[in-house]
C-alpha positions as CSV (number, residue, x, y, z in Angstrom):
1,X,2.7,-13.6,-6.1
2,X,6.2,-15.0,-5.7
3,X,9.4,-13.4,-4.8
4,X,12.1,-13.8,-7.5
5,X,14.9,-13.0,-5.0
6,X,14.9,-14.5,-1.5
7,X,16.2,-11.2,-0.1
8,X,13.3,-9.1,-1.5
9,X,10.0,-9.0,0.4
10,X,6.7,-8.7,-1.4
11,X,5.4,-5.2,-0.8
12,X,2.4,-4.0,-2.7
13,X,1.5,-0.3,-3.2
14,X,-2.0,0.9,-4.3
15,X,-1.4,4.4,-5.6
16,X,-3.8,7.1,-6.8
17,X,-3.2,7.9,-10.5
18,X,-3.4,11.7,-10.0
19,X,-1.2,12.3,-7.0
20,X,0.8,9.5,-5.4
21,X,1.7,7.8,-8.7
22,X,2.8,11.3,-9.9
23,X,4.8,11.7,-6.7
24,X,6.5,8.3,-7.3
25,X,7.2,9.4,-10.9
26,X,8.6,12.7,-9.7
27,X,10.9,10.9,-7.3
28,X,12.1,8.6,-10.1
29,X,12.6,11.5,-12.6
30,X,14.5,13.4,-9.8
31,X,16.6,10.2,-9.4
32,X,15.9,10.0,-5.6
33,X,17.2,6.7,-4.3
34,X,14.3,4.4,-3.4
35,X,13.8,0.8,-2.4
36,X,13.0,-1.5,-5.3
37,X,10.7,-3.9,-3.4
38,X,7.5,-2.0,-3.9
39,X,5.1,-3.3,-6.6
40,X,2.8,-0.6,-7.7
41,X,-0.9,-1.0,-8.6
42,X,-2.2,2.1,-10.2
43,X,-5.8,3.1,-9.2
44,X,-7.8,6.0,-10.6
45,X,-8.4,7.1,-7.0
46,X,-7.8,5.8,-3.5
47,X,-11.6,5.9,-3.2
48,X,-11.5,2.9,-5.4
49,X,-9.2,1.0,-3.1
50,X,-11.6,-1.7,-1.9
51,X,-10.4,-3.3,1.3
52,X,-10.8,-6.6,-0.4
53,X,-7.9,-5.6,-2.8
54,X,-5.7,-5.2,0.2
55,X,-6.8,-8.5,1.8
56,X,-6.3,-10.3,-1.5
57,X,-2.7,-9.0,-1.6
58,X,-2.1,-10.3,2.0
59,X,-3.7,-13.6,1.3
60,X,-1.7,-13.8,-1.9
61,X,1.5,-13.6,0.0
62,X,2.3,-9.8,0.4
63,X,4.5,-9.0,3.3
64,X,3.2,-5.4,3.4
65,X,0.7,-3.2,1.7
66,X,0.9,0.6,1.3
67,X,-2.0,2.7,0.0
68,X,-1.3,6.3,-1.0
69,X,-3.4,9.0,-2.5
70,X,-4.2,12.7,-2.7
71,X,-4.2,14.9,0.3
72,X,-7.6,15.5,1.9
73,X,-9.4,18.4,0.0
74,X,-7.1,17.8,-3.0
75,X,-8.8,14.7,-4.5
76,X,-9.3,14.8,-8.2
77,X,-12.7,13.2,-7.7
78,X,-13.6,15.6,-4.8
79,X,-14.2,13.1,-2.0
80,X,-12.6,9.8,-2.9
81,X,-9.8,10.1,-0.3
82,X,-12.4,10.7,2.4
83,X,-14.1,7.5,1.5
84,X,-10.8,5.7,1.4
85,X,-9.7,7.0,4.8
86,X,-12.8,5.7,6.5
87,X,-12.6,2.3,4.8
88,X,-8.8,1.9,5.4
89,X,-9.0,3.0,9.0
90,X,-11.7,0.3,9.6
91,X,-9.6,-2.2,7.7
92,X,-6.5,-1.4,9.8
93,X,-8.5,-2.1,13.0
94,X,-9.8,-5.4,11.6
95,X,-6.4,-6.8,10.5
96,X,-5.5,-8.3,13.9
97,X,-8.7,-10.3,13.9
98,X,-7.6,-11.8,10.6
99,X,-4.2,-12.6,12.0
100,X,-2.3,-9.8,10.2
101,X,0.0,-7.5,12.0
102,X,-1.4,-3.9,11.5
103,X,2.2,-2.7,11.2
104,X,2.3,-4.4,7.8
105,X,-0.3,-2.0,6.4
106,X,-0.2,1.8,6.0
107,X,-2.1,4.5,4.1
108,X,-0.7,7.9,3.5
109,X,-1.2,11.0,1.3
110,X,1.4,12.2,-1.2
111,X,0.8,14.8,-4.0
112,X,2.4,14.7,-7.4
113,X,4.8,17.4,-6.6
114,X,6.1,15.7,-3.4
115,X,8.8,13.4,-4.8
116,X,11.0,13.8,-1.8
117,X,8.1,13.0,0.5
118,X,7.3,9.9,-1.6
119,X,10.9,8.8,-1.2
120,X,10.7,9.2,2.6
121,X,7.3,7.4,2.9
122,X,8.3,4.4,0.7
123,X,11.7,4.1,2.4
124,X,10.3,4.1,5.9
125,X,7.6,1.7,5.1
126,X,10.0,-0.7,3.3
127,X,12.4,-0.5,6.2
128,X,9.6,-1.4,8.6
129,X,8.6,-4.4,6.6
130,X,12.2,-5.6,6.4
131,X,12.4,-5.2,10.1
132,X,9.3,-7.3,10.6
133,X,10.5,-9.9,8.1
134,X,8.4,-12.2,5.9
135,X,4.7,-12.3,6.9
136,X,3.6,-15.6,8.5
137,X,1.3,-17.7,6.3
138,X,-2.4,-16.7,6.7
139,X,-4.9,-19.5,7.2
140,X,-7.0,-19.8,4.1
141,X,-10.2,-20.8,6.0
142,X,-10.3,-17.3,7.5
143,X,-11.6,-15.7,4.3
144,X,-13.2,-18.2,1.8
145,X,-14.5,-15.3,-0.3
146,X,-10.9,-14.3,-1.1
147,X,-9.8,-17.7,-2.4
148,X,-11.2,-17.1,-5.9
C-alpha cells in the first residue's frame, strides 16, 4: 500500500455492503463533501471483518482503519454486527500491545439512509488521523503470521 500523494494518508475503511456502503453511496449521491483519503473495502457484513484484515492493513502501512456496519438489531444477517462488535472491541484493547495507537482504529454503525451521518463519521475520523500524522513503522517480527 503506497501513498500516491505525500499529503494524503493511507486510511482504510471496511464497510458493510448493506448499510455503511449504502450510507457512503447516499452521501456521494447527495454530493456531501467528504475527505478523499479513505480507501473502501466492501464486506458482505461486518461480522466478516476478521481482526487479521485490520492488522494486515496496519502492517501494510495504513495510518488508520475504520470499520462500519449496520446498527445493532438491523444486521442483514441477523447477528453479524454483534460478532463484529465483540471482536473489534477486543482488537482495540490489543492494539497497544502491538505498538499501534488505538486512536488510529475506530468502528461505528451507519445505515444506508444516513448519508449525513456517514459524512460526519468519515470526516471526524480522517481529521483525527491527520492530526496524529503518519503511523510509525510497525516492527515486522511482532506478527510473523501477517507477513504472508
